[in-house]
PyMOL Python script that loads the backbone (N, CA, C, O; Angstrom):
from pymol import cmd

cmd.read_pdbstr("""\
ATOM      1  N   MET A   1      -8.760 -10.778  20.275  1.00  0.00           N
ATOM      2  CA  MET A   1      -9.524  -9.863  19.034  1.00  0.00           C
ATOM      3  C   MET A   1      -8.552 -10.019  18.068  1.00  0.00           C
ATOM      4  O   MET A   1      -7.409 -10.368  18.363  1.00  0.00           O
ATOM      5  N   SER A   2      -9.015  -9.720  16.595  1.00  0.00           N
ATOM      6  CA  SER A   2      -8.294  -9.951  15.644  1.00  0.00           C
ATOM      7  C   SER A   2      -8.358  -8.596  15.462  1.00  0.00           C
ATOM      8  O   SER A   2      -9.096  -7.832  16.085  1.00  0.00           O
ATOM      9  N   PHE A   3      -7.062  -8.114  14.036  1.00  0.00           N
ATOM     10  CA  PHE A   3      -7.193  -6.968  12.993  1.00  0.00           C
ATOM     11  C   PHE A   3      -6.835  -6.768  11.576  1.00  0.00           C
ATOM     12  O   PHE A   3      -5.736  -7.308  11.447  1.00  0.00           O
ATOM     13  N   THR A   4      -6.992  -6.556  11.100  1.00  0.00           N
ATOM     14  CA  THR A   4      -7.442  -6.677   9.952  1.00  0.00           C
ATOM     15  C   THR A   4      -6.766  -4.999   8.710  1.00  0.00           C
ATOM     16  O   THR A   4      -7.624  -4.343   8.121  1.00  0.00           O
ATOM     17  N   GLU A   5      -5.666  -4.732   8.604  1.00  0.00           N
ATOM     18  CA  GLU A   5      -5.614  -3.436   7.864  1.00  0.00           C
ATOM     19  C   GLU A   5      -5.147  -3.382   6.635  1.00  0.00           C
ATOM     20  O   GLU A   5      -3.955  -3.640   6.469  1.00  0.00           O
ATOM     21  N   ILE A   6      -5.690  -3.156   5.896  1.00  0.00           N
ATOM     22  CA  ILE A   6      -5.522  -2.969   4.592  1.00  0.00           C
ATOM     23  C   ILE A   6      -4.609  -1.337   3.738  1.00  0.00           C
ATOM     24  O   ILE A   6      -5.236  -0.436   4.294  1.00  0.00           O
ATOM     25  N   CYS A   7      -4.030  -0.938   3.206  1.00  0.00           N
ATOM     26  CA  CYS A   7      -3.243  -0.583   3.041  1.00  0.00           C
ATOM     27  C   CYS A   7      -3.266   0.804   1.411  1.00  0.00           C
ATOM     28  O   CYS A   7      -3.315   1.911   1.948  1.00  0.00           O
ATOM     29  N   ILE A   8      -3.250   0.950   0.151  1.00  0.00           N
ATOM     30  CA  ILE A   8      -3.454   1.612  -0.789  1.00  0.00           C
ATOM     31  C   ILE A   8      -3.050   2.705  -1.164  1.00  0.00           C
ATOM     32  O   ILE A   8      -3.667   3.758  -1.009  1.00  0.00           O
ATOM     33  N   TYR A   9      -1.507   2.530  -1.929  1.00  0.00           N
ATOM     34  CA  TYR A   9      -0.346   3.646  -2.236  1.00  0.00           C
ATOM     35  C   TYR A   9      -0.175   3.932  -3.262  1.00  0.00           C
ATOM     36  O   TYR A   9       0.247   3.145  -4.109  1.00  0.00           O
ATOM     37  N   GLN A  10      -0.477   5.239  -3.497  1.00  0.00           N
ATOM     38  CA  GLN A  10      -0.054   5.285  -4.844  1.00  0.00           C
ATOM     39  C   GLN A  10       1.105   5.796  -5.200  1.00  0.00           C
ATOM     40  O   GLN A  10       1.244   6.888  -4.649  1.00  0.00           O
ATOM     41  N   VAL A  11       1.737   5.599  -5.668  1.00  0.00           N
ATOM     42  CA  VAL A  11       3.504   6.243  -5.886  1.00  0.00           C
ATOM     43  C   VAL A  11       3.757   6.232  -7.218  1.00  0.00           C
ATOM     44  O   VAL A  11       3.755   5.328  -8.053  1.00  0.00           O
ATOM     45  N   LYS A  12       4.093   8.019  -7.298  1.00  0.00           N
ATOM     46  CA  LYS A  12       4.773   8.662  -8.585  1.00  0.00           C
ATOM     47  C   LYS A  12       5.640   7.685  -9.177  1.00  0.00           C
ATOM     48  O   LYS A  12       6.032   6.871  -8.341  1.00  0.00           O
ATOM     49  N   PRO A  13       6.171   7.446 -10.610  1.00  0.00           N
ATOM     50  CA  PRO A  13       6.554   6.253 -10.851  1.00  0.00           C
ATOM     51  C   PRO A  13       8.084   6.919 -10.885  1.00  0.00           C
ATOM     52  O   PRO A  13       9.066   6.397 -11.412  1.00  0.00           O
ATOM     53  N   GLN A  14       8.039   8.261 -10.160  1.00  0.00           N
ATOM     54  CA  GLN A  14      10.182   8.888 -10.463  1.00  0.00           C
ATOM     55  C   GLN A  14      10.148   7.840  -8.932  1.00  0.00           C
ATOM     56  O   GLN A  14      10.821   6.809  -8.925  1.00  0.00           O
ATOM     57  N   LYS A  15       9.287   8.243  -7.666  1.00  0.00           N
ATOM     58  CA  LYS A  15       9.287   7.766  -6.891  1.00  0.00           C
ATOM     59  C   LYS A  15       9.370   5.954  -6.469  1.00  0.00           C
ATOM     60  O   LYS A  15       9.623   5.480  -5.362  1.00  0.00           O
ATOM     61  N   VAL A  16       9.114   5.330  -7.547  1.00  0.00           N
ATOM     62  CA  VAL A  16       8.737   4.399  -6.805  1.00  0.00           C
ATOM     63  C   VAL A  16      10.446   3.264  -6.560  1.00  0.00           C
ATOM     64  O   VAL A  16      10.112   2.335  -5.825  1.00  0.00           O
ATOM     65  N   LYS A  17      11.750   3.146  -6.881  1.00  0.00           N
ATOM     66  CA  LYS A  17      12.910   2.274  -6.101  1.00  0.00           C
ATOM     67  C   LYS A  17      13.192   3.589  -4.517  1.00  0.00           C
ATOM     68  O   LYS A  17      14.237   3.436  -3.884  1.00  0.00           O
ATOM     69  N   GLU A  18      12.517   4.376  -4.208  1.00  0.00           N
ATOM     70  CA  GLU A  18      12.551   4.899  -2.953  1.00  0.00           C
ATOM     71  C   GLU A  18      11.277   4.857  -2.529  1.00  0.00           C
ATOM     72  O   GLU A  18      11.023   4.179  -3.524  1.00  0.00           O
ATOM     73  N   PHE A  19      10.610   4.910  -2.184  1.00  0.00           N
ATOM     74  CA  PHE A  19       9.229   4.128  -2.282  1.00  0.00           C
ATOM     75  C   PHE A  19       9.597   2.502  -1.226  1.00  0.00           C
ATOM     76  O   PHE A  19       9.800   2.312  -0.027  1.00  0.00           O
ATOM     77  N   GLU A  20       9.526   1.502  -2.580  1.00  0.00           N
ATOM     78  CA  GLU A  20       9.948   0.687  -1.620  1.00  0.00           C
ATOM     79  C   GLU A  20      10.691   0.222  -0.949  1.00  0.00           C
ATOM     80  O   GLU A  20      10.303  -0.680  -0.206  1.00  0.00           O
ATOM     81  N   ALA A  21      12.602   0.801  -0.916  1.00  0.00           N
ATOM     82  CA  ALA A  21      13.215   0.879  -0.102  1.00  0.00           C
ATOM     83  C   ALA A  21      12.640   1.085   0.944  1.00  0.00           C
ATOM     84  O   ALA A  21      12.977   0.412   1.918  1.00  0.00           O
ATOM     85  N   LEU A  22      11.106   2.539   1.133  1.00  0.00           N
ATOM     86  CA  LEU A  22      10.828   2.546   2.469  1.00  0.00           C
ATOM     87  C   LEU A  22      10.252   1.488   3.344  1.00  0.00           C
ATOM     88  O   LEU A  22      10.229   1.353   4.567  1.00  0.00           O
ATOM     89  N   MET A  23       9.739   0.695   2.242  1.00  0.00           N
ATOM     90  CA  MET A  23       8.473  -0.263   2.786  1.00  0.00           C
ATOM     91  C   MET A  23       9.424  -1.476   3.453  1.00  0.00           C
ATOM     92  O   MET A  23       9.251  -2.073   4.516  1.00  0.00           O
ATOM     93  N   LEU A  24      10.414  -1.619   2.529  1.00  0.00           N
ATOM     94  CA  LEU A  24      11.119  -2.936   3.058  1.00  0.00           C
ATOM     95  C   LEU A  24      12.503  -2.500   4.649  1.00  0.00           C
ATOM     96  O   LEU A  24      13.414  -3.149   5.163  1.00  0.00           O
ATOM     97  N   GLU A  25      12.045  -1.393   4.835  1.00  0.00           N
ATOM     98  CA  GLU A  25      12.784  -0.755   5.883  1.00  0.00           C
ATOM     99  C   GLU A  25      10.935  -1.129   7.296  1.00  0.00           C
ATOM    100  O   GLU A  25      10.820  -1.377   8.496  1.00  0.00           O
ATOM    101  N   ALA A  26      10.009  -0.948   6.187  1.00  0.00           N
ATOM    102  CA  ALA A  26       8.680  -1.242   7.096  1.00  0.00           C
ATOM    103  C   ALA A  26       8.717  -2.103   7.763  1.00  0.00           C
ATOM    104  O   ALA A  26       8.448  -2.132   8.964  1.00  0.00           O
ATOM    105  N   LYS A  27       9.072  -2.976   7.058  1.00  0.00           N
ATOM    106  CA  LYS A  27       9.085  -4.354   6.852  1.00  0.00           C
ATOM    107  C   LYS A  27       9.091  -5.054   8.331  1.00  0.00           C
ATOM    108  O   LYS A  27       8.274  -5.574   9.090  1.00  0.00           O
ATOM    109  N   SER A  28      10.210  -4.821   8.301  1.00  0.00           N
ATOM    110  CA  SER A  28      11.799  -4.620   8.935  1.00  0.00           C
ATOM    111  C   SER A  28      11.228  -4.642  10.160  1.00  0.00           C
ATOM    112  O   SER A  28      11.184  -5.604  10.928  1.00  0.00           O
ATOM    113  N   PHE A  29      10.679  -3.278  10.364  1.00  0.00           N
ATOM    114  CA  PHE A  29      10.087  -2.892  12.200  1.00  0.00           C
ATOM    115  C   PHE A  29       9.207  -4.259  12.120  1.00  0.00           C
ATOM    116  O   PHE A  29       9.497  -5.362  12.583  1.00  0.00           O
ATOM    117  N   LEU A  30       7.770  -3.769  11.224  1.00  0.00           N
ATOM    118  CA  LEU A  30       6.775  -4.760  11.528  1.00  0.00           C
ATOM    119  C   LEU A  30       6.470  -5.866  11.960  1.00  0.00           C
ATOM    120  O   LEU A  30       5.624  -6.447  12.641  1.00  0.00           O
ATOM    121  N   GLU A  31       8.040  -6.125  10.972  1.00  0.00           N
ATOM    122  CA  GLU A  31       8.008  -7.800  11.832  1.00  0.00           C
ATOM    123  C   GLU A  31       8.301  -8.320  13.109  1.00  0.00           C
ATOM    124  O   GLU A  31       7.830  -9.388  13.500  1.00  0.00           O
ATOM    125  N   LYS A  32       9.272  -7.410  13.967  1.00  0.00           N
ATOM    126  CA  LYS A  32      10.041  -7.175  15.354  1.00  0.00           C
ATOM    127  C   LYS A  32       8.185  -7.174  16.575  1.00  0.00           C
ATOM    128  O   LYS A  32       8.039  -7.590  17.724  1.00  0.00           O
ATOM    129  N   GLN A  33       7.104  -6.499  15.577  1.00  0.00           N
ATOM    130  CA  GLN A  33       6.436  -5.871  16.710  1.00  0.00           C
ATOM    131  C   GLN A  33       5.634  -7.458  17.782  1.00  0.00           C
ATOM    132  O   GLN A  33       6.032  -8.579  17.465  1.00  0.00           O
ATOM    133  N   GLU A  34       4.800  -7.358  18.699  1.00  0.00           N
ATOM    134  CA  GLU A  34       5.137  -8.420  19.272  1.00  0.00           C
ATOM    135  C   GLU A  34       3.441  -8.246  18.781  1.00  0.00           C
ATOM    136  O   GLU A  34       2.813  -7.203  18.597  1.00  0.00           O
ATOM    137  N   GLY A  35       2.878 -10.007  18.620  1.00  0.00           N
ATOM    138  CA  GLY A  35       1.495  -9.928  18.267  1.00  0.00           C
ATOM    139  C   GLY A  35       1.493  -9.938  16.774  1.00  0.00           C
ATOM    140  O   GLY A  35       0.544 -10.363  16.114  1.00  0.00           O
ATOM    141  N   LEU A  36       2.659  -9.425  16.238  1.00  0.00           N
ATOM    142  CA  LEU A  36       2.071  -9.311  14.662  1.00  0.00           C
ATOM    143  C   LEU A  36       2.353 -11.356  14.492  1.00  0.00           C
ATOM    144  O   LEU A  36       3.207 -12.146  14.893  1.00  0.00           O
ATOM    145  N   LEU A  37       0.635 -11.483  13.393  1.00  0.00           N
ATOM    146  CA  LEU A  37       0.749 -12.919  12.869  1.00  0.00           C
ATOM    147  C   LEU A  37       1.148 -12.937  11.970  1.00  0.00           C
ATOM    148  O   LEU A  37       1.940 -13.849  11.732  1.00  0.00           O
ATOM    149  N   LEU A  38       0.800 -11.801  10.768  1.00  0.00           N
ATOM    150  CA  LEU A  38       1.024 -11.791   9.332  1.00  0.00           C
ATOM    151  C   LEU A  38       0.758 -10.621   8.474  1.00  0.00           C
ATOM    152  O   LEU A  38      -0.327 -10.101   8.213  1.00  0.00           O
ATOM    153  N   LEU A  39       2.432 -10.169   7.920  1.00  0.00           N
ATOM    154  CA  LEU A  39       2.438  -9.000   7.159  1.00  0.00           C
ATOM    155  C   LEU A  39       2.597  -9.999   5.809  1.00  0.00           C
ATOM    156  O   LEU A  39       2.921 -11.177   5.962  1.00  0.00           O
ATOM    157  N   ARG A  40       2.387  -9.529   4.712  1.00  0.00           N
ATOM    158  CA  ARG A  40       2.113  -8.885   4.049  1.00  0.00           C
ATOM    159  C   ARG A  40       2.094  -8.461   2.765  1.00  0.00           C
ATOM    160  O   ARG A  40       1.083  -8.855   2.183  1.00  0.00           O
ATOM    161  N   LEU A  41       3.018  -7.634   1.921  1.00  0.00           N
ATOM    162  CA  LEU A  41       2.634  -6.284   0.973  1.00  0.00           C
ATOM    163  C   LEU A  41       3.342  -6.997  -0.681  1.00  0.00           C
ATOM    164  O   LEU A  41       4.347  -7.649  -0.962  1.00  0.00           O
ATOM    165  N   ILE A  42       2.391  -6.539  -1.321  1.00  0.00           N
ATOM    166  CA  ILE A  42       1.444  -6.959  -2.644  1.00  0.00           C
ATOM    167  C   ILE A  42       1.969  -5.794  -3.547  1.00  0.00           C
ATOM    168  O   ILE A  42       1.092  -4.940  -3.678  1.00  0.00           O
ATOM    169  N   LYS A  43       3.447  -5.410  -4.392  1.00  0.00           N
ATOM    170  CA  LYS A  43       3.555  -4.856  -5.436  1.00  0.00           C
ATOM    171  C   LYS A  43       2.371  -4.989  -6.821  1.00  0.00           C
ATOM    172  O   LYS A  43       2.287  -6.026  -7.480  1.00  0.00           O
ATOM    173  N   ARG A  44       1.369  -3.548  -7.142  1.00  0.00           N
ATOM    174  CA  ARG A  44       0.525  -3.600  -7.925  1.00  0.00           C
ATOM    175  C   ARG A  44       0.996  -3.155  -9.243  1.00  0.00           C
ATOM    176  O   ARG A  44       1.966  -2.399  -9.284  1.00  0.00           O
ATOM    177  N   GLY A  45       0.491  -3.490 -10.194  1.00  0.00           N
ATOM    178  CA  GLY A  45       0.518  -3.103 -11.823  1.00  0.00           C
ATOM    179  C   GLY A  45       0.007  -2.725 -11.955  1.00  0.00           C
ATOM    180  O   GLY A  45       0.328  -2.514 -13.125  1.00  0.00           O
ATOM    181  N   TYR A  46      -1.167  -2.018 -11.804  1.00  0.00           N
ATOM    182  CA  TYR A  46      -1.928  -1.165 -11.989  1.00  0.00           C
ATOM    183  C   TYR A  46      -2.360   0.217 -11.542  1.00  0.00           C
ATOM    184  O   TYR A  46      -1.568   0.609 -10.685  1.00  0.00           O
ATOM    185  N   HIS A  47      -3.310   1.107 -11.788  1.00  0.00           N
ATOM    186  CA  HIS A  47      -3.208   2.128 -11.334  1.00  0.00           C
ATOM    187  C   HIS A  47      -5.258   1.955 -11.309  1.00  0.00           C
ATOM    188  O   HIS A  47      -6.136   1.332 -11.906  1.00  0.00           O
ATOM    189  N   ILE A  48      -5.122   2.939 -10.235  1.00  0.00           N
ATOM    190  CA  ILE A  48      -6.230   3.056  -9.388  1.00  0.00           C
ATOM    191  C   ILE A  48      -6.062   4.468  -9.820  1.00  0.00           C
ATOM    192  O   ILE A  48      -5.082   5.211  -9.869  1.00  0.00           O
ATOM    193  N   ASP A  49      -7.717   4.656 -10.215  1.00  0.00           N
ATOM    194  CA  ASP A  49      -7.838   6.287 -10.962  1.00  0.00           C
ATOM    195  C   ASP A  49      -9.416   6.531  -9.507  1.00  0.00           C
ATOM    196  O   ASP A  49     -10.626   6.562  -9.731  1.00  0.00           O
ATOM    197  N   MET A  50      -8.718   6.647  -8.218  1.00  0.00           N
ATOM    198  CA  MET A  50      -9.592   7.470  -7.022  1.00  0.00           C
ATOM    199  C   MET A  50     -10.879   7.985  -7.697  1.00  0.00           C
ATOM    200  O   MET A  50     -11.950   7.386  -7.798  1.00  0.00           O
ATOM    201  N   GLU A  51     -10.437   9.682  -8.303  1.00  0.00           N
ATOM    202  CA  GLU A  51     -11.467  10.466  -8.379  1.00  0.00           C
ATOM    203  C   GLU A  51     -13.135   9.127  -9.133  1.00  0.00           C
ATOM    204  O   GLU A  51     -14.303   8.972  -8.779  1.00  0.00           O
ATOM    205  N   GLN A  52     -12.404   8.610 -10.049  1.00  0.00           N
ATOM    206  CA  GLN A  52     -13.816   7.450 -10.539  1.00  0.00           C
ATOM    207  C   GLN A  52     -14.286   6.500  -9.502  1.00  0.00           C
ATOM    208  O   GLN A  52     -15.367   5.985  -9.788  1.00  0.00           O
ATOM    209  N   ILE A  53     -13.666   6.060  -8.162  1.00  0.00           N
ATOM    210  CA  ILE A  53     -14.014   5.177  -7.317  1.00  0.00           C
ATOM    211  C   ILE A  53     -14.603   6.714  -6.251  1.00  0.00           C
ATOM    212  O   ILE A  53     -15.038   6.229  -5.206  1.00  0.00           O
ATOM    213  N   ARG A  54     -14.707   7.937  -6.214  1.00  0.00           N
ATOM    214  CA  ARG A  54     -15.054   8.538  -5.349  1.00  0.00           C
ATOM    215  C   ARG A  54     -16.854   9.280  -6.247  1.00  0.00           C
ATOM    216  O   ARG A  54     -17.775   9.841  -5.654  1.00  0.00           O
ATOM    217  N   GLY A  55     -16.776   9.036  -7.432  1.00  0.00           N
ATOM    218  CA  GLY A  55     -18.299   9.040  -8.323  1.00  0.00           C
ATOM    219  C   GLY A  55     -18.160  10.465  -8.583  1.00  0.00           C
ATOM    220  O   GLY A  55     -19.123  11.214  -8.419  1.00  0.00           O
ATOM    221  N   ARG A  56     -16.513  11.088  -9.157  1.00  0.00           N
ATOM    222  CA  ARG A  56     -16.876  12.392  -9.890  1.00  0.00           C
ATOM    223  C   ARG A  56     -16.703  12.600 -10.962  1.00  0.00           C
ATOM    224  O   ARG A  56     -17.191  13.516 -11.624  1.00  0.00           O
ATOM    225  N   ALA A  57     -15.587  11.336 -11.481  1.00  0.00           N
ATOM    226  CA  ALA A  57     -15.477  11.823 -12.477  1.00  0.00           C
ATOM    227  C   ALA A  57     -16.903  10.987 -13.463  1.00  0.00           C
ATOM    228  O   ALA A  57     -17.645  10.113 -13.014  1.00  0.00           O
ATOM    229  N   SER A  58     -16.953  11.645 -15.000  1.00  0.00           N
ATOM    230  CA  SER A  58     -18.266  11.442 -15.469  1.00  0.00           C
ATOM    231  C   SER A  58     -18.271  10.072 -15.886  1.00  0.00           C
ATOM    232  O   SER A  58     -17.207   9.575 -15.518  1.00  0.00           O
ATOM    233  N   PRO A  59     -18.979   9.239 -16.483  1.00  0.00           N
ATOM    234  CA  PRO A  59     -18.646   8.245 -17.186  1.00  0.00           C
ATOM    235  C   PRO A  59     -18.337   8.211 -18.350  1.00  0.00           C
ATOM    236  O   PRO A  59     -18.882   9.237 -18.758  1.00  0.00           O
ATOM    237  N   ALA A  60     -17.828   7.749 -19.231  1.00  0.00           N
ATOM    238  CA  ALA A  60     -17.312   7.659 -20.548  1.00  0.00           C
ATOM    239  C   ALA A  60     -19.086   6.788 -21.791  1.00  0.00           C
ATOM    240  O   ALA A  60     -18.954   6.588 -22.999  1.00  0.00           O
TER     241      ALA A  60
END
""", "prot")
cmd.dss("prot")
cmd.show_as("cartoon", "prot")
cmd.util.cbc("prot")
cmd.orient("prot")
């Protein structure tokens, strides 16, 4: 049985370096886990407006 997990993190601009360092630690830990087939970390360069996704924001 395969399992896929996708996580999107929105990080405050002043916390980006701290978050990226934390993710490198997490990557090292996760790569050591038995059964891991593939791990990808992707850095986005755009902002997701979660209020618009939830439908609470009024259309422009």
